[in-house]
PAZAPA-4460 file (N, C-alpha, C; in steps of 0.05 Angstrom, whole numbers, plus 32768, in hexadecimal, padded with zeros to 4 digits):
% residues 117
    n_x    n_y    n_z   ca_x   ca_y   ca_z    c_x    c_y    c_z   seq   type   mol
   7F01   824C   82B2   7F04   8253   82CE   7F0E   826A   82C9     1      M     A
   7F01   8286   82D2   7F08   829F   82D3   7F27   82AE   82D1     2      Y     A
   7F35   829D   82E0   7F54   82A8   82E4   7F61   8294   82C9     3      I     A
   7F79   829F   82C8   7F88   8296   82AE   7FA9   82A0   82B2     4      R     A
   7FAF   828E   82AE   7FD4   828C   82B4   7FD9   82AE   82A9     5      S     A
   7FE4   82BA   82B6   7FF4   82DA   82B3   7FE1   82F0   82BC     6      G     A
   7FCC   82E7   82BF   7FBC   82F9   82D2   7FC6   8305   82EB     7      D     A
   7FC7   8320   82F5   7FD1   8323   8310   7FBA   832A   8326     8      T     A
   7FB8   831E   833F   7FAC   8315   8347   7FAA   831E   8364     9      V     A
   7F9E   8320   8378   7FA0   8329   8398   7F95   830D   83A8    10      Q     A
   7FAA   8304   83B6   7F9F   82F3   83CA   7F8A   8308   83E3    11      V     A
   7F75   82F7   83E7   7F5B   82F8   83F9   7F60   82F3   8414    12      L     A
   7F71   82DF   8419   7F6A   82CF   8432   7F8A   82BC   8437    13      V     A
   7F8A   82BD   8452   7F9F   82B2   845C   7FB9   82BB   845C    14      G     A
   7FD9   82B7   8461   7FF0   82C6   8471   7FF2   82D7   845C    15      E     A
   7FEC   82CE   8446   7FFA   82DF   8423   7FDE   82F1   8420    16      D     A
   7FCD   82F9   8429   7FC1   830A   842F   7FBF   8326   8429    17      K     A
   7FBA   8332   840D   7FC3   8345   8405   7FD5   8350   83F2    18      G     A
   7FE7   8336   83F1   8001   832D   83DC   7FF3   8331   83BA    19      K     A
   7FFB   833F   83A5   7FF4   8338   8390   8011   832E   8380    20      R     A
   800E   831E   8364   8016   830E   8359   800D   8308   833B    21      G     A
   8024   82FA   8335   8012   82EA   8317   8005   82D8   8319    22      Q     A
   8003   82BE   830D   7FF4   82AB   830A   8000   829C   82FD    23      V     A
   800D   8291   82FF   8028   8279   82F8   8011   825D   82E3    24      V     A
   8002   824F   82FC   7FFA   8241   82F3   7FDF   823A   82FA    25      T     A
   7FD1   8234   82EA   7FA9   822F   82EC   7FAA   820E   82E7    26      V     A
   7F99   81FE   82F6   7F97   81E7   8306   7F78   81E5   82F9    27      N     A
   7F67   81E4   82E3   7F50   81EC   82E5   7F3C   81D2   82F2    28      I     A
   7F50   81B9   82EC   7F3A   81A0   82FA   7F3A   81A1   831F    29      K     A
   7F52   81B0   8332   7F50   81B6   834A   7F4A   81D4   8352    30      K     A
   7F40   81E3   8340   7F41   81FD   8349   7F4D   820D   835A    31      S     A
   7F77   8201   834C   7F8D   820D   835F   7F94   8222   8347    32      M     A
   7F9C   8234   8354   7FB5   824A   8349   7FD2   8248   8356    33      V     A
   7FE1   824E   8342   8004   824B   8351   8002   8270   834C    34      T     A
   8008   827A   835D   8013   8298   8360   8029   82A4   8363    35      V     A
   803B   82B5   834E   8053   82BD   8356   805B   82CE   8371    36      Q     A
   8066   82B7   8383   8070   82C4   839E   806B   82BF   83B0    37      G     A
   8045   82B3   83B6   8035   82B3   83C8   8030   828F   83C8    38      V     A
   802E   8291   83E3   802B   8270   83E7   8047   8261   83E7    39      N     A
   805B   826C   83F1   8072   826B   83F2   807C   8252   8403    40      V     A
   8086   823D   8406   808F   8227   8414   80B2   8225   840E    41      A     A
   80BD   821A   8426   80D6   8213   8422   80D3   81EE   8415    42      R     A
   80EB   81E9   840B   80F1   81C8   8402   8108   81C5   840E    43      K     A
   8118   81BB   841C   8132   81B0   841F   813A   8195   840F    44      H     A
   8150   819F   8402   815A   8183   83EE   8174   817E   83F5    45      I     A
   817E   8165   83EC   8194   8158   83F0   819F   815D   83E1    46      K     A
   81BE   8160   83E6   81D3   8161   83D1   81D7   8151   83BA    47      R     A
   81DB   8158   83A6   81D3   814E   838C   81BC   8143   837F    48      G     A
   81AB   8155   8387   8192   8160   8377   8195   8167   835F    49      H     A
   8183   816A   834A   8189   816E   832A   8186   8196   8330    50      P     A
   8171   819F   8342   8169   81B3   8340   817D   81C1   8351    51      K     A
   8188   81B8   836B   819B   81C5   837A   81B4   81B4   8384    52      S     A
   81CA   81B0   8374   81DF   8199   837A   81E5   81A1   8388    53      P     A
   81EC   81B7   83A2   81FA   81BB   83AC   81ED   81B3   83CF    54      Q     A
   81C9   81B3   83C6   81BC   81B3   83D8   81AE   81C9   83ED    55      G     A
   8196   81C3   83F6   8197   81DE   840F   8178   81E6   8405    56      G     A
   8172   81FC   840E   815C   8202   8405   8145   8214   83EF    57      R     A
   8129   820A   83E1   8123   8216   83CD   8106   821A   83D5    58      L     A
   8104   8232   83CF   80E7   8241   83D2   80DA   8236   83BD    59      D     A
   80BA   8229   83BC   80AC   821F   83B0   808E   822D   83AF    60      I     A
   8086   8239   839F   8072   8242   83A1   8052   8224   83A0    61      E     A
   8046   822F   83AC   802F   8218   83B6   801E   821F   83A1    62      L     A
   8009   820D   8396   7FE8   821C   838C   7FD6   821F   83A2    63      P     A
   7FCC   8228   839F   7FB5   8236   83B2   7F95   8231   839E    64      M     A
   7F7D   8233   83B9   7F69   823B   83A9   7F5E   8249   839B    65      H     A
   7F4B   8253   8389   7F46   826D   8377   7F3D   827C   8383    66      V     A
   7F27   826F   8393   7F16   8281   83AC   7F25   828B   83BB    67      C     A
   7F37   828B   83C1   7F50   829F   83CB   7F5C   82B8   83BE    68      K     A
   7F62   82B9   83A5   7F69   82D4   8392   7F4D   82E1   8388    69      V     A
   7F55   82FD   8381   7F4D   8306   836B   7F4F   8312   8361    70      A     A
   7F4A   8315   8343   7F5B   831E   8331   7F5A   833F   8330    71      L     A
   7F6A   8353   832B   7F74   836A   832F   7F6B   8377   8317    72      I     A
   7F56   838B   8317   7F4A   8396   82FF   7F5A   83AC   82EC    73      D     A
   7F66   83A6   82DF   7F78   83BA   82D0   7F77   83DA   82CD    74      P     A
   7F5B   83D7   82D4   7F5E   83F4   82CC   7F5A   840B   82EF    75      G     A
   7F4C   83F5   8301   7F48   8409   831E   7F65   83FB   832D    76      T     A
   7F6F   83E4   8326   7F84   83E0   8334   7F74   83D1   8345    77      D     A
   7F62   83D2   834E   7F5D   83C5   836C   7F52   83A5   835B    78      K     A
   7F4C   8392   8373   7F3C   8371   8371   7F1F   8377   8363    79      P     A
   7F1D   835E   8359   7EFE   8362   834D   7EF8   8349   834A    80      T     A
   7ED5   8343   8341   7ED6   832D   8341   7ED4   8328   831A    81      R     A
   7ECA   8315   8310   7ED1   830C   82EF   7EB2   82FE   82EB    82      V     A
   7EA6   830D   82D1   7E96   8308   82C8   7E9D   8302   82A8    83      G     A
   7E8C   82EB   829A   7E84   82EA   8288   7E73   82F6   8273    84      F     A
   7E76   82FE   8258   7E5C   8309   8245   7E69   8300   8235    85      R     A
   7E4F   8308   821B   7E53   82FF   81FA   7E4D   831D   81F2    86      Y     A
   7E68   8324   81D7   7E62   833C   81CC   7E4E   8335   81B6    87      L     A
   7E46   834C   81A9   7E41   8355   8191   7E3D   8340   817B    88      D     A
   7E5D   8333   8174   7E63   8325   8160   7E64   8306   816B    89      D     A
   7E5E   8304   818A   7E58   82EA   818E   7E6D   82D2   81A4    90      G     A
   7E83   82ED   81A3   7E99   82DE   81B5   7E98   82E4   81C6    91      S     A
   7EA5   82D4   81D6   7E9B   82DD   81F7   7EBF   82EA   8205    92      K     A
   7EB4   82F8   8217   7ECB   8301   822D   7ECC   8302   824C    93      E     A
   7EE3   8304   825A   7EDF   8308   826C   7ED9   8320   8272    94      R     A
   7EDC   8334   8287   7ED6   834D   8296   7ED6   834A   82AF    95      Y     A
   7EDA   8368   82BF   7EE0   836F   82D4   7EC3   837A   82DA    96      A     A
   7EC1   8370   82F4   7E9B   8372   82FC   7E98   8394   830E    97      K     A
   7EB0   839D   8312   7EB0   83B3   8321   7EAF   83CB   8311    98      K     A
   7EC2   83C8   82F5   7ECA   83E2   82E1   7EB9   83D3   82C6    99      S     A
   7EAC   83BE   82C7   7EAA   83B1   82A6   7EC4   83B5   829A   100      G     A
   7EDA   83B9   829D   7EF2   83BB   828A   7EF0   83A0   827E   101      A     A
   7EFD   8397   826E   7EFA   837A   825A   7F1F   8377   8260   102      S     A
   7F15   835B   825F   7F30   834D   826B   7F39   8332   8256   103      L     A
   7F33   8335   823D   7F3A   8321   822D   7F21   8317   821A   104      G     A
   7F20   830F   8208   7F0D   82FC   81F4   7F1C   82E0   8211   105      L     A
   7EFD   82C6   8208   7F04   82AF   8210   7EFC   8297   81FD   106      V     A
   7EEF   82A6   81E3   7EEA   8293   81D3   7EDD   829B   81BE   107      S     A
   7EE3   8296   81A3   7EDF   82A9   8190   7EC1   82B1   8183   108      P     A
   7EC0   82BD   8173   7EA1   82BD   816D   7E9A   82AE   8166   109      P     A
   7E7B   82A7   8167   7E6D   8299   8167   7E53   8299   815B   110      K     A
   7E46   8294   8142   7E32   8294   8136   7E11   8298   8147   111      A     A
   7E12   8281   8152   7DF7   8280   8162   7DF3   8291   8177   112      S     A
   7E0C   82A3   817A   7E13   82B0   819B   7E0E   82D1   818E   113      R     A
   7E0F   82D5   817C   7E10   82ED   816C   7DF7   82FC   8172   114      A     A
   7DF7   8318   8174   7DDE   8325   816D   7DC8   8329   8152   115      K     A
   7DBE   8328   8157   7DA9   8325   8133   7DA1   8348   813E   116      K     A
   7DA1   834E   8124   7D9B   836A   8118   7D8C   8373   8108   117      S     A
***
């Protein structure tokens, strides 16, 4: 998946459109991400619950589909798509499609992917 936990993303559609936040969790099998402060629901809790002994309401961030968010480009501070490319030494990295800036390595160098000179 092209989005990882810790990335800053912007919501593209829905009630929270335009909001930005950090990715807290990523569920690869369901293609869902949980973003801090986005898609918040209230859960009512009875008295005596371990999380809230006095009872009341808790704000919980619900997961949303990964297609509803876009990664923020660190160089331009705007939403961008993410691509993958192989470097000369054979390592794989993520990059921002708008600016071409690197977003970090995905896998270590492989001899089979290295460019021969």
